[in-house]
N, C-alpha and C positions, 0 to 999 in steps of 0.2 A: 242466537247468542246476543247477550246485551252491553254496550259497553256505554256507560253513564259518565259521562265529562265537562268539568263546568270550566269554563276559558274566564280569566277577570284581570284585570291591569293594575301593575301596582309598579311605583315609579318607574312609569312606562316600559316596562315590560311584559309581556304573556306568561304567565306560570297556568301550567294544567294542573288541576286539582281532581283525583280520584273520587268522584261523589261517591263511588262503592266503598271506599275506604272511609270517609266522612260517615256514612250510613253505619258500616260496620261498629266502630267506634262508639256512636250514639246508643245503638242496640245493644252493645256489650255493658255500658253505663245503665241503662236502665234495666237490664236484666238482672244484672248483677245484687242493683239494691231490691230490685220488685220482689226477686226469688225468693230470702228468706222472708219477707215481708207477709209474701199470700202463703207461702209454708205454714206459716204460723197460723194464719186466718183458716186456712184447712183443715189444720191440726184442732183448732178450736171448735170448728164447725163439725168434726167428723166426733168430738167428746161430747159435744152436747146430745149427740143421737144416743151416747150410752150410757148404761147405769153407772150410777157412782163405783161400784164393784167392778167396773170395767172397763175403766177410765184407760186412754192411751199415756204408756208413760213416753216423755220425750228425753231423749238421749242428747248428752254434749255434742258436738260436734267444733271441728276447727274453721271459726265462721270468715276469717279473714281468709283461710287457704282458700274454702269453697265459694267465696264472691269473686276469687280471682280464676279460678275454675271455670266458674259460669261467665266472667267476661271475655276469656280466651277462647273455650268453647264457641259464643256467639259470636266474637268478633271473625273466627274464621269461615263458621256455616255460614254466615251473613256475605264476605266479603267474597267467598267460592263462590254461593250462589248468584250474588250480582254480575259474577264474571262470566257465568254460563249457562242460566236459564231466563228463561222471561216470567215479567213481573207477577204472572200470576203464582208458578211456583215458586218464584222467591219468596212470597207471602205464605204459601204452605209449610215451607221448610223451614222458616223464621217463628212459624207459630209453633212446629214440630220441636224447637230447638227452646224455647219456653217450657213447653211440656216435660220436655226432659231435664231441663235444671229443675223445677220446681217437681215432678214427680222424685227425681232422684235424692233431691232433701228432704222431701217425704219419709220416704222408705227409710234411710240413714237414720233419722230423729224416731221415729214412731213405727218404721216395721211392718207398714200397710204399704198396699197399692190400692188408693181410691178407686171404686169401681166407675164413678164420675169421670175421674180423667181416660179411663178405658174405652168409656160409652165416648165422649169427646175426639179421642183418637179415630175411631172405628167411622165417627159420621164425616169426620175431616176426609178420612180416607176413602169413603164412597163417591165424595164429592171429586177428590183428586182424583180416582180411576176414572171416573167418570170423562172428566174435563180432559185427562191425558190418552185414555184408550176406550173411551163410549164403554158398549155395553161387554163388549168382549173383555175389557180389564177387569169389569167387576164380577166375570165367569170364572175370568184368572185368580181372582183374588179368592174368591170361595173354592175352587180346586186347591189352590196354597191349603189354607184354612185347612181343608180336610188332607191332603197331604202330612201337614204339620201334626195334627192331631194323631195320626198314623206315629209317626215319629214319635210321639212324645208317650205315646203308649209302650211303645217298643222301650224307648228308653225307661220306663218305669221299672216293666217285668225285671231285664237286662239287671237295673241296680238292686230290685229287689232280691235276686239272683246270689247275690254275692254280700249285700248287706241290707240284712230282712227290718235293720230300725232307721234306717235312713231314707227319709223321701225327695226326690230328685228336685222336686218343683211342690212350689206353695201354689194354693188356690191362684191368688194374685198374679204368681209369676205367670201360670199358666195361661191368664186372660190376656195380661200382657202380652205374652208370646203369640198368641193367637192374634191378637190387634196388629201388632207389629208385622206378621205374616201376610194379614190382609191389605193392610197399605201399602206393603211393598211388590207383593205379588211375586210369582215364579218367573226366571229364573232370581231376579236381583235377589232376593230372598237368603237366597244361599251365600251370599256377600257379607247380607246384615246380620245372618248368623254367625258368620267366622270371626269378624268383626268382635260380635259380642263376647263368643267363648275367648277370642286373642286374649279382649284387654281380661277379661274376667280371671283367666290363668295367669296372667303375667300380674296380676293385683295378687293373687292366692300364693304364687311364688316368691314374688316381694315379702308378703305378710310373712311367710313361710318362715324365710330365709333372716327375718329378723326378729322370730320369734313372736309377732303378735296376733299371728293365727296358726291354727291346729285342726287338726282333721273335723272335729268336731264342730269349730267354730259356725256363729251363723253371719251368712252372706247376703248383706240386700242387694240383690239382683236387678232392681228395676234401674240403676243406672247403667248397668251394663247392656240391658235389650234395648235402652232407649239410646243408647249410644249408635248402637247396633240398628235403630231404627234410621237416625239423622246419618249416620253413615250410607247405609243402602239406598236411601234418597240423592244422597249426593254423589256417591262412587258406583252404585250396586255394579254395573257391568265391567268398571276397572276392576273392582276388586275380583272377579271372578277368572280375569285373564292376568291376574298377578299369581292365585292360584291356580292358574291352568286348567279350569274347567268347562 
């Protein structure tokens, strides 16, 4: 575990400043400002690759609310990381947090999960798993992906048996879920998916309560999946302890 503290003198007294809090605030402001800008650039890039008839339609979103979300998510993730992990893992978690902010906003605005983002998550996951657990960690990740594929097929057929016209996952959602499974590995991935499902159900429940959602509403899933990713990296085993696994 790491403790970063800086002591400086003012008016003859020593004040202890938590560097992790300062870093968390700085990263929070940076991600808050950069997320809308970079998301727009990604949307522009994806549109350049499409025909005029197939351009992505950008949807309005509450910008200030999302910027607040990006700030507080980053603040919490970075401050917790500084208090609990070594510097190399702090870097990985911070990058994944930034990807979470951007991926969530892109999916909200244009309903896509960029393949480039999924590939970046996988590449970062390869380095993270190897640094933390060696080749055994990579093997665990591949087996976790296979198990996730089997679970997704089972979920698909069960859903089709009851709702023939309903697809439980989009192609982008499936690729992102598998990328998260690779990065987290077993058994922590169970905690990550628990958070993902829990936050999504809470969102749906509130939306239906206030009649903003209905059974056929489209729900951008990237944000929930990526929250699961960050939660799994931060809390994996703790989540399993809470749910009694």
